[in-house]
C-alpha positions as CSV (number, residue, x, y, z in Angstrom):
1,X,-25.8,12.3,76.9
2,X,-26.2,16.3,76.5
3,X,-22.8,16.2,75.2
4,X,-24.0,13.6,72.6
5,X,-26.5,15.3,72.1
6,X,-24.8,18.4,70.3
7,X,-22.3,16.3,68.8
8,X,-25.2,15.3,66.7
9,X,-26.9,18.8,66.4
10,X,-23.2,19.8,65.3
11,X,-22.8,16.9,62.8
12,X,-26.1,17.0,61.4
13,X,-26.0,21.4,60.7
14,X,-22.4,20.5,58.7
15,X,-24.0,17.6,56.7
16,X,-27.0,20.3,56.0
17,X,-24.2,22.6,55.2
18,X,-22.1,20.8,53.0
19,X,-25.6,19.2,50.7
20,X,-26.6,22.6,50.1
21,X,-23.0,23.4,49.0
22,X,-22.8,21.1,46.5
23,X,-26.5,21.2,45.2
24,X,-25.8,24.9,44.9
25,X,-22.3,23.9,43.0
26,X,-24.0,21.9,40.9
27,X,-26.6,24.5,39.9
28,X,-23.9,26.7,39.4
29,X,-22.3,24.1,37.0
30,X,-25.0,23.2,34.3
31,X,-23.9,21.2,31.0
32,X,-24.6,23.7,28.5
33,X,-23.5,22.9,24.5
34,X,-21.1,25.4,23.6
35,X,-20.9,26.8,19.8
36,X,-18.4,29.3,18.3
37,X,-16.3,30.0,15.3
38,X,-12.7,30.6,15.7
39,X,-11.3,33.5,13.6
40,X,-8.1,35.0,12.6
41,X,-7.9,38.7,14.0
42,X,-6.0,40.1,11.1
43,X,-8.8,39.0,8.2
44,X,-11.5,37.6,10.2
45,X,-11.4,34.3,8.0
46,X,-12.1,31.0,10.5
47,X,-9.2,28.6,11.8
48,X,-9.6,25.3,10.8
49,X,-7.9,22.5,12.5
50,X,-7.7,24.4,15.8
51,X,-7.8,22.7,19.3
52,X,-10.6,23.4,21.6
53,X,-10.6,21.7,25.1
54,X,-10.8,22.4,28.9
55,X,-7.5,21.6,30.8
56,X,-9.3,20.7,34.0
57,X,-11.1,17.4,32.6
58,X,-8.7,16.8,29.4
59,X,-12.2,16.8,27.4
60,X,-12.2,19.0,24.2
61,X,-12.5,19.0,20.1
62,X,-10.9,20.3,16.8
63,X,-12.4,23.2,14.8
64,X,-13.8,22.4,10.6
65,X,-12.6,24.0,7.8
66,X,-14.1,27.3,8.4
67,X,-13.3,27.0,12.1
68,X,-16.5,25.8,13.6
69,X,-16.7,23.6,16.5
70,X,-19.3,22.4,18.9
71,X,-19.0,20.8,22.3
72,X,-20.4,20.3,26.2
73,X,-19.2,22.2,28.5
74,X,-19.9,22.7,32.3
75,X,-21.0,26.8,32.8
76,X,-17.9,28.4,35.0
77,X,-15.1,26.0,33.3
78,X,-12.4,27.7,31.8
79,X,-12.0,27.2,28.0
80,X,-8.3,26.9,26.2
81,X,-8.0,27.7,22.6
82,X,-4.6,27.0,20.0
83,X,-3.5,26.6,17.2
84,X,-0.4,26.6,15.1
85,X,0.6,30.3,14.3
86,X,-1.9,31.8,16.6
87,X,-1.3,32.7,20.4
88,X,-3.3,30.7,22.7
89,X,-6.9,32.5,23.9
90,X,-8.6,31.3,27.2
91,X,-12.4,31.9,27.5
92,X,-14.6,31.7,30.5
93,X,-17.9,29.9,29.9
94,X,-20.9,32.5,31.5
95,X,-23.6,31.3,33.7
96,X,-26.3,29.9,31.2
97,X,-28.9,27.9,31.4
98,X,-29.5,25.5,28.0
99,X,-26.6,27.0,25.5
100,X,-24.5,29.7,24.3
101,X,-22.6,30.8,20.6
102,X,-19.8,32.8,21.1
103,X,-16.5,33.9,18.7
104,X,-13.3,33.7,19.8
105,X,-10.0,35.8,18.4
106,X,-6.8,34.5,17.8
107,X,-3.9,36.7,17.4
108,X,-0.9,35.8,15.6
109,X,2.2,34.5,16.9
110,X,5.0,35.7,14.6
111,X,8.9,34.3,15.9
112,X,11.2,36.5,13.3
113,X,14.7,34.9,13.1
114,X,18.0,36.4,12.1
115,X,19.0,36.9,8.8
116,X,21.2,34.4,7.2
117,X,23.3,35.4,4.3
118,X,24.4,32.1,2.3
119,X,27.7,33.0,0.2
120,X,29.3,30.4,-1.8
121,X,32.9,32.1,-1.2
122,X,34.3,33.5,2.2
123,X,35.2,36.7,1.3
124,X,33.7,39.2,-1.3
125,X,37.3,39.3,-3.1
126,X,37.8,35.7,-3.8
127,X,34.0,36.2,-5.4
128,X,34.8,38.7,-7.6
129,X,38.3,36.4,-8.6
130,X,36.1,33.6,-9.7
131,X,33.9,36.2,-11.3
132,X,36.4,37.5,-13.2
133,X,37.9,34.3,-14.4
134,X,34.7,32.8,-15.4
135,X,34.7,31.9,-18.6
136,X,30.8,31.5,-20.6
137,X,30.5,29.9,-23.4
138,X,30.3,31.0,-26.5
139,X,28.1,28.5,-28.4
140,X,24.7,30.1,-26.7
141,X,26.7,34.1,-27.9
142,X,26.5,32.5,-31.7
143,X,22.8,31.1,-31.3
144,X,21.6,34.2,-30.1
145,X,23.3,36.4,-33.1
146,X,22.3,33.9,-35.8
147,X,18.3,34.8,-34.2
148,X,19.3,38.1,-34.3
149,X,20.3,38.2,-38.0
150,X,18.5,41.1,-40.4
151,X,18.0,38.3,-42.7
152,X,16.2,35.7,-40.7
153,X,14.2,38.2,-39.6
154,X,12.9,39.8,-42.7
155,X,12.5,36.6,-43.5
156,X,10.3,35.7,-40.3
157,X,8.1,39.2,-41.1
158,X,7.2,38.1,-45.0
159,X,6.5,34.6,-44.4
160,X,4.5,35.2,-41.0
161,X,0.7,35.3,-41.6
162,X,-1.8,37.3,-39.6
163,X,-2.5,37.1,-36.6
164,X,-5.9,36.9,-34.7
165,X,-5.9,40.5,-33.9
166,X,-5.5,41.4,-38.0
167,X,-8.4,39.1,-38.9
168,X,-10.5,40.1,-36.1
169,X,-10.2,44.1,-37.9
170,X,-10.3,42.8,-41.4
171,X,-13.7,40.9,-40.8
172,X,-14.9,43.6,-38.8
173,X,-14.2,46.3,-41.8
174,X,-16.2,43.6,-43.6
175,X,-19.1,44.0,-42.0
176,X,-19.0,47.3,-41.5
177,X,-18.6,48.0,-45.3
178,X,-21.4,45.6,-46.0
179,X,-23.8,47.8,-43.8
180,X,-26.4,50.2,-45.6
181,X,-25.5,53.4,-45.3
182,X,-22.0,52.6,-44.3
183,X,-21.1,55.4,-46.7
184,X,-18.4,55.6,-49.7
185,X,-15.6,53.2,-48.9
186,X,-12.5,54.6,-48.4
187,X,-8.8,53.6,-49.8
188,X,-6.7,53.2,-46.6
189,X,-3.3,53.8,-47.4
190,X,-2.0,52.4,-44.2
191,X,-4.2,49.3,-44.3
192,X,-2.1,46.3,-45.3
193,X,-5.5,44.2,-46.7
194,X,-6.2,47.0,-48.7
195,X,-3.1,47.2,-50.5
196,X,-3.1,43.6,-50.7
197,X,-7.0,44.0,-52.5
198,X,-5.7,46.6,-54.7
199,X,-2.5,44.5,-55.8
200,X,-4.3,41.1,-56.5
201,X,-7.0,43.0,-58.5
202,X,-4.3,44.8,-60.5
203,X,-2.8,41.6,-61.3
204,X,-6.5,40.1,-62.7
205,X,-7.2,43.1,-64.8
206,X,-10.4,44.2,-62.9
207,X,-8.8,47.7,-62.7
208,X,-8.5,47.4,-66.6
209,X,-12.3,46.5,-66.6
210,X,-13.8,48.8,-64.2
211,X,-11.8,51.6,-66.2
212,X,-13.3,50.2,-69.7
213,X,-17.2,50.1,-68.1
214,X,-16.5,53.9,-66.8
215,X,-15.2,55.2,-70.2
216,X,-18.8,53.0,-71.7
217,X,-21.5,54.6,-70.0
218,X,-19.0,57.9,-70.3
């Protein structure tokens, strides 16, 4: 009877210890809401489409277009973050009571491949021989020579109309000339508009009329 009593007491003590351990473990593994942003270490921009999961439970989520994610998780769990072109990053959830926000920085995973030169000829000597034996089409050269002909260029220069910058300059000059107190208008030798106006006025006889008016005043 004494042995049975000791066995019962030992069993009760073991049960109490196991229950206390489980309760303590449950208290230390509280379920919280974890939110965060996955960013790149080079430019601190959000990483979209990053896979955030807990390997122990197999649960996870993915970041949105700005790198934001949110998921329920137990405290003390290890969180893994993976994204294409970046190294895997782990994060241990701290012991908090309600919720927490984190910023997980990923570093770039660069793989440099050896340089491959694509060459259509097996050797440089064969390439030089093929290049020297190449016959170009003379038709394009004839077109280029025709377009660069002095007569064609001069005809284009004469028939070319005023562009936007020249029209704008002429308009601004006219506006300035109409301003009060702008002074006496000067004849500009290098101004093509002034020359054109002078030639047109001489053809119409306006210069002769102005000269006659000036003589009458004298």
